[in-house]
N, C-alpha and C positions, 0 to 999 in steps of 0.2 A: 504494500500500500504506500503510495507516494505521500511525502510530507506536505506537498502542495495540494490544497483543496480547490482553489479557484485560480485560474490563470487567464489573464486578459492579454491578447496579442494584437498590437497595431489597431486598436479599436478607434473607429472614426464614425462621426455622425454629422451629416450635412443637412441643413434645413433650407428648403426653397422659400425665400421670403419676398419673392417678386410680387409686384402689384398685379391685379388681374390682366389677362391677355389683352382685352380691348384697350385698357389704359396704356399698356406698353406700346401698342400699335399707334394710338393717337399721340402719345407723348414721346414716341421713339426712344423708349427706354430698353435697356438690356435686362435679362433676367438676373436676379441677385440671389446669392447663396451665402448662408451663414454656416461656417465650419465650427460647430459647437464643441466637438471633441476631435482632436487632431493627433492621430497615430499614437494612442496611449497604450502602454504595456506595463503590467505589474503582476506580481504573484501574491497570493494570500495563503499562508501556511495554516495547517489545522491548529485550532485552539488559540490563535492570536487575534489581535485587533489591528487591522490595517486602516489607517485614517487617510482621507483625502481632504486637504484644506486649500483655501484660496478665497479671493474676493468674490463678491456676487457676480455671476455671469461667467465664471471660470470653467463651467461644465461639470461640476460635482454631481448635481442631481440628475443630469442627463446620463452620466455613466451609471449611476445607481439604477435608473429605470431600464437601461439597456441590459444590465446584468440579470435583472429579474424578469425580463421579457415584456415590460410595459411599452418599450420603444424598440423598433427594429434598428439594427446597426447598419450604417452605410458601407462599412468595410471592417475587416478584422475578424478575430475569433474570440469567443468566450468559452472556456473549457472548464467544466465542473466535474471534479473527481475523475478526470481522464476522458470525459465525453463532451464533444462539441455540442453546445446547446442549439446552434442554428441549423445543424444538419441532422439532429435526432428525429426519429419518427414520433408521431403523436402519442403512441403508447409509451415510448421511452421518456418523452417529455412529461407525461402525466406522473410517471414513477419518479423522475428527477425533481419535478416541481414541488413535491411535498417535502423535499429535503432542504429547500431554502425559502425564506419568507422576508417580508419587509416591514419595518416600522416607519410610519410616515411622520412628516414634520408637525402637522397640525392634529392634535387629539380631538379638535372640534369638528373638522371636516372629514376625518378618516373613519368615523363610526356612524353607522346608519341610525338616524335619530328615531326611526319608527320601529326599530327592533329592540327587544329586551337584550340585556347583556348576555343572558344564557344563549340566545340564538346567534349573537355576534361571535362569541367564542367557539360555538359548536360548528359554525359554517365550514371551516377547513376540515374538520373531522368528517363531515358528510361528503365534502368534495373529493377527499382523498381516501375515504373509507378506512380511516385509521382506528376507529372505535366501532364496535358492533353492538347495536341495540340502544334503546332510549335510556334505560337505567344506567348503563355503562357510560353513555355520553354525559348524562347529568352528573355522575360521580367525577368524571374527568374534568368537567367545567368547574365543579366545586374545588377540586385539587388545584387547578390552575389559578383560581381566584385567591386561594390562600397562599399559593407560591409567590404571587406578586404583591402580597400585603393587603389584600381585601378579604371579605368574608363570603361564605356561601350564600348568605341572605341577599347579597348584592346581585345575584344572578337574575332575580325577578324585576330589577329596576331598569329604567331607561337611561341612556347617556346623559340627558339633560339634568339628571339628579346628582351628577358628580362634578367635582372640580376638575380643572385642567390636568393636574397631576394624577388624579384618580383615573381619568379617561385614558391617559397614556399608559397607566398600569393595565387597563383593560386591553388596550392595543397590543401591549407586550404579551398578555395572556393569549390573545388571539393568534399572535405570531408563533407562540410555542405550541399551539394545539395540534399542529400536524407533526410534531416531534422533529423539527428541523435540525440540521447540523450547522447551517450558515444563515445569518440574518444580516440584511442590509439595513442600516440605521441612518435614515436621511434627516439629519439635524433633529433628533428626537426630543431635545430639550430646549430648542430655541424659542418656542412659543410659551414657555413656562416661566414662572417667577424664579429668581435666583435661588431662593431657599428650597424650592421644590426640585430644581435641577439636580442638586447634590443627591437628594434622595433617589431620584430615578437613575442617575449614573451609578450610584452604589448598588442599587438593585440589579442593574445590568451586569456589573462586575461579579456580583455574587452568583447570578444565574449562569454566567459564563464558566465560573469555577465549578459550580455544582453539576451542570449539564454538559460541559465540554464544548461549548458553542464557539463558533468562529464568527467574527464581526467584520463587516466593512462599515466604517464609521465616517459619515459625511458631516463636516462642520466648518464654520468660519471662525469659531471661538477657539483660539489657541490654548487658553487655560483648560478648557474641557478636553481638548485633544491630548494635552500633556498628562492629564489624569487617566485617560482611557487607552491610549495607543501604544502598541509595541513597536510598530513601524509607521512611518508617515510619508505620504506623497504630496508634493506641493504642485498645484495646478495654476497655470497662468494662460489665459486666453485659449483654453481648451487643450493645452499641452502640459505634459508632466515635466517640470523643470528640475526637480530634485526629489530623490527618495533617500531615506536614511532611517536608522534605528531611532526610536522615539527620543530617548534622553540625549543621544548624540546630536540630533538635529537642533535641539534647544541650546546645547552647550557649545556647538561648533558648526553653525550653519555655513554652507559653502556658496550657494547661489545668491547673487545680489538681491533677488526678489525675496527669498526667504529671510535674508538679513533685514530687509526693509520691513517685512511683516513683524518680525520679532522685536525690532527696535521701537515699533509703535505700541507694543503691549505695555500698559502701565506697570511700573515697578512697585508693586504693593509691599514688597519686603524692604524697600528703601535701602537697597544694596549699593546705590550709587551708579548703577548702570545708565548708559546714555538712553534717553527717551526722545523720540522724534515722531512726527506725523508721517503717514504714508504719503510719498511725494507723487504728484501727477495723477492721471486718471487712466483707466483701462481704455485702449484705443477702440475704435469702431470695429467690432468683429466681422462686419461685412467686408471691410477693406482694411485688413490688418497691415501693420508695417512690414516691409520686406526683411528678409534675413531673420535675425533673432527678434521676435515680436516684442521683447522687453527693452530693446536698446533705446527707445526714446526716453525712458525713465531711469536708465542705468547709469550710475556714476563711473562705471568701469568701461564704458563703451569705447571702441576704437574702430579702425577702418574695416575690419572683418565683419563686425556686428550687423550692419545694414545690408551686407552683400552675400552672406552665407548663413545657412541654417545650421545651428550647432547640433552635434550628435552627443549622446550620453557618454560621459567619461567617468571612469571609476574615481571615487574619492575615499578618504579614510573612513567615512561613515556610510557610504552607499554609492550614489552616482549623481551627477548633475550635468545639465545641458548648458554649458557656458564656456565661451572662448577664453575668458580671463582665468577660469579655473583650469582649463586645459593647458594654458601656457604658464600656469603657476604664478600669476600676478596677484591672486588673492588666495 
């Protein structure tokens, strides 16, 4: 059995954002395409948490949706436990699909307001036939509610009777109901109060240890990622610019964009580290800069940056796509 559970190879997603055909003809406009995910590759090992971070619009959620099958990929491969998801038969996909689930960002939008909690959590059990019989299903729902810190009596209630943190616990229970090995967490705490965020994150860590889960954790909050991730991938304009072990990335970031993000994090420990704002803005993804897309904002740019696309180069902590790193200038 391979140590790698999920492998993403050269994943790409392009959206057609052109105006309607008649408008293009009358206004003599060309079709426009947005490259939301640009040739992204990474691996997730069994039992670890791999995090994807980056500013809004960097492609984090698009990658998450492609991995779980909510969006088709424009190119590349997604391999789950040795099987390609895009070439599997429908029967194989049904079997594989029960092994991975997703926790969505909003606990208010991801739960059906017309269903009782019992039916929400039991839905994956019915879809994948993981539990046989009504009594067994009810027992399993009660077990899951207690596992996430709620009570069996909550099964008869509707989502509107719960707070945001409690709703996210219900969403976690639903994700666990098909007995998955891999869970994609798309900013699961960003819609919650700070005090509740810590409770949900600790719950997820405990469940990972208890059930042997593997996480893909999507977030823009670096403090959350530091608490959760074993390894981290940094996205910029749809491309993965750096990957590293979690602690190493925070201690010794290599890519200039990673350094910029970390320097903008408030120094709550008052250690005397330099603090600065993120400089510049993300370019228009429909017409990105040539060469290295980060070069308009990069303090280390030189003549190669606008003319060549950098390739991943090994670093002490992982790898980075940067000519300055490649030439040893940073």
